[in-house]
N, C-alpha and C positions, 0 to 999 in steps of 0.2 A: 503493498499500500504506499510506505514511504516513497518508495522509487515512482510509482504511478503518479502521487500527487507534485511531486517534484518536477517530474517531466512536463505534468500539466502545466505547472506554474512558470516553468521555463517557457514552455512552447507560448503561453500568453503574453509573457512578458518580450519575448521576440518579435512579436507582432506590433508591439508599440513603437512610435516613434522614439529615438533617441534625443529625446529634448532635454535629457540632463543626466547626469551621472549619478546624483545622488540616490533616487530610489531604489534601483538595484544595488548599488553598495551597500546600501543602508541593511536591504534587506538580506544580503549574504551576510553582512557582519552580525545582524540579529539570530539569524540560524545557527552561525558559529557558536556565538555566545551560549545559545540553547544547548547544543552538542556540549560544550564543556562544562556544563552546569552551571553557569552564570545567570541565573533566573532573572535578578532583580536588576542586572545590566542589559539581558535580552528585552525585558520590560521598557526600559529607559529608551533604548534604541528604535522599538516599534513605536513608541511616542512619536520621537522624532520623526520617523519614517511617515507617520500618519499626517503629520503636519505638512511634511514636503508635497505628501502628494494631493494634499488639500489646495496647493498653490495652482494657478490656471494653467502654468506652462507644464505641468506633471498631470495633468486631468487624464490623459490616457493611460497612465499607470494605476489610476485610481481602481478602477472595476477589476484589473488583474491580480492587484494585490490583496483586494479586500478580503477574500475567503483565509489567504494565510495570514493576515493581521490578526483575525479572529482566532484562527487555529492556534497560532504561536501564544498569542495573550492567554489564552484557555491551558495551553500545555504549561506555560511557565506558572500560572496560579495554580493549577494542579500540583505541578512538583513542589511548591511553597506550601501545599496543604490548605490553601483557599479556596474550597470546594465550591463555594457559591458563586463566586467570581468566574472560576473556571466554567463552571455550567452554563452561567449567562452568556459565555462568549463561545461556547460550543455549541448552543443552542442556534446562534447566529450560524456558526459555520455549517452545520449541519442541514441547514437551507438550502446551501450550495453545493454541499456535497453530502446527500443524505446516505448514501451506499458506503462512506469513507470507513475503514477500519485500519487498526495500528497493529505494527508487528512489535509484540511482547521483547522481542529479542535487540529492537532499536530504541524504543521509548521506554520511558520509567513506567514502573508499575502503576504509579498513582496517575498519571496521565491517561495510560489506557483504560483503568477502572473509571475516571471521571467522564472521558468520552462514551463508553457503553453505558453507563447511569445515566446521563444526558439522554441517550438516545431511547433508555426503556421509561424513562420520565415522559419525554414527549409522546411516546406510543401509549402510555397510560392514560396522561392527561388528554389526549385526543379520541379517546372513547370513553363516551359516559357522561362526560361534562361539558359545561359551557362551552361551546367552540369559541364563542367572541373572546373567552378569557384565556384560552388554550394556547400554550406554545405552538401548537399546531398554526396557529394564524399568526406566525411570527412574521409574515409578509407585511400585515397590518401594523404590527408593531415596529417593525425595521421602516416604514415607509413615514410612520410618525414622527419618528426619530432622524429622517433622513436630513441631511443638510444639503440645502441647494441655494445657490445664489444666483438670482436672475440677472442675465446680462442685458441690460436693457437696450444697450448699443447694437445688438446682434440682430440686424435687419437684411443683410446681405443675403444673397442666396445662388449658388452656381446652378447650373442646369438641372441637375439631379436632385433639387431641393423638393420637387413634387412627387419623387419616387422614396423619399424618405418619411419619417413618422407624419408628416403633414400629409399625405395621402390619405390619412384616416378622416380627415376634416374638409378636403377639399371637394366641392361640388363639381359635377360635369362642366359646368359652365368655367368656373374657376381653373379648372386644369385645362381647359383648351384655351383660355385667356394666357395662361403662363405660357403654355406651350408655344404661343406665337410670339411671346417676347425674344428681341433678340441680342439685348444688351446686359451687362450688369448692372447700369442703372435702372433700366425699365424695371429688372427683376426685384431690386432693392425697393423700388416705390411700391410694387405688388405686395413685397410681402409686410410694408409696414400698413398699407391698407387692410391687407389680409387680417392682420391682429387687430387693428383698430376697429373693424365692424364686428369684431367679435367682442370687442370689450364691453361688459356687462354695466360699468360706471366708468364712462368716458369723461365725466368731470373730474376722477381723480387720476392721480399720477399711476398708480399701479393698474396694471391689465391682469384682474383676477383670473380669468380665463385660460390667459395664455400661461401665466403662473403655473397653475394647478397642472394643465397639459405638458409643460416643458418638465415640471417636475417628476411626473410619471414618466416621462420618456428617459430622464436622465436616471431614475431608479431602476427602470428596465433595463437600460445599458449598463447598470453596474451589476445586476442580479442574473441576467437570462442570456448573456452573449453566448453563443455555440459557434465555435471555430471562429471563421471570418464574418459571421453575420451578427449585428450589433444587436443587442439584447431587444431593443424596442422592434425589430423589423423580424423577430421570431414569433411562434404561435403564441407563446406565454407571453411574450412581451406585448404583441397586440391586443389579446386580453386583458391585460394590466391597463394599458393606457387607456382601452375604451371604457372599461367598467371599475377600474381602481382596486384596492385588495379585497380577496374574496372574505366571505365571512369565515371559514376556515378550510384546511387544506387535509386530504387524504392522501396516503400513499402505501403500496402495497406490490409485492412481486405478480408478474404476468407469468402464472404456473404454465408448465407443459399443458398443451391442450385446451387452455381455457380459452382462447380464442376462437375453436373451431364452431363455436355457435354463433360467431360474430364475424363471420367471413369477410362480410361486405367491407366492414372498416379496416381489415387487416390485408388488403389484396396489395399486391407489387404495383398493380396497374389499374388505372380508371376505365371506366367504361368507354370513354372516348377514344383510349388507346386500342380498345378491342374494335371499336368501328372502325378507326384508322386502319388496322389491321385486315379488315374484312372487304375495304375497297378494292375495286378490280385491278389486276395489274400483275404481271407476269405469269408464269404457268400454275393451273391448279393446284398442283402440288406444293408450290412455293406460297401461295394464299394461304392454305391449310396449315403448312409450317408456322406463318406468321400468326395467324389466330391461335395456334396452340401455344405458342411460345408467351403471349398475354393472356390465354383464358385456361389453357390446359395444365397437367401436373406441373407443379413448382412455382405456379404463380401466386399461390398462397405462402402465407408466411407462418409457419407452425415450428419453429426451431426452439429445443429446449435449452435456452440460454439463458443469461441473467439479464432479465428483462423486468420492466415494472410499468405500473400504472398510476398516473399523479391527478387527482382531482381536486378541483377547486370548485367548493360548494358555495354559490351566491344565493341568501336569502332575500327574501322581498325587501327589506330594508337596505339593502346594498344595491339594489337593481335601479334602472332608469323608471322612472312612473310609468312610460311608455311600453314597458314589458309587461305582458299580462300574467305572467307566471309567478308563483309563490316561492318557488326555488329552482334555479338552473344550475347544473354540475356539468363543468369543462373538463373532460377527460382527455388528458395528454399520455400517449402510449409512447414508450422507449423500447425499441425492440431491433435486434441485429437484423440488417436486410429491410428495415423499414424506415428507420428514421430515430432522431432523438427529439422526445418531448413533442409529437406530433397531434395536433388537435384533432379528435373526432369528430367530423363536420355533419354531425345530424341536424334533423330540421329544426329542432327546438333550439339549437345552439347557432345555427345562420340566421335563424329570425332574430335571436336577442342580439346577435351582433351587427345587424343590418339596422333594428330600431336604435341600438346604442350609437352607430354612425351617423343614421338621419338627425338623432337628437343632437349630435355636436356640429353637425352641420348647419341645421337650424338655427344655431345659438348664435346668430349674427344681430347687431345691436339695430 
């Protein structure tokens, strides 16, 4: 596990622009101090590291280092016998890496025990307790504590702006207008007008709508990044940006054969792929082979690998008033050969998302 986690963090850091040397150097220093058992010194270094990543020029390091900060803080607290503080840090860490485990031959016994106790505590409190107060709703807790500084001067946009998180807000007409702009000045004016039209209190200096949207985007980017895909553009990020934190979250392994009764949502290919493969072209044998490749044996995913299902439960009070359901459950499946945290797009889910998008798009002053 230690090797896997280090490789993951190293890969994340390698993708960040080298804006400064301090964050990676500080991270390496904190890890070495922890390895040598200098836990108080490691905690001081981690505090400096957090301060450095809070600087605007080091923003791209922030999301890559966030899980590591919480893990090593928790590990230091656990090694020092400060169990309550260790569990607090490990709770946040486990929201990023819920399947993390530690090698007892590498980590101190107190650290391994604290992490496993935190995992068991989250599982217990996530069952039969009030979900709104459960650590399983750590997304809501994390979001409430998330520090976000709005950059009011950020009104410029490149040509890809409309394909970023703003796509959740753009109407068809606005998208058409933006695509027709040919210069940076025109795009800047468009973005300024775009946010101004959504300001619920234009008489004040703050734009509460934009601030909430940008905060959700920044939080999603810090929590849900997958490979080279920024967090707000993943399936989980999209749901979070549109709806905010869920009432509570559940997570469990996807056991062997469990998906056999839900074959539609776990197909490798969409129905459109089958239709495309069925189109005339080539010999009859070639056409049959194309169809068989996307609809025959091997087109379903039923591998007995370590996979899981994460469910975000939204109760009535956390849903937009336009959504008619008492509760909506968003299911994200991670499965080898299928994808990571893939939203299961059932009718109720798609309807809820469309209503949420419509509500945001109609929030124009």
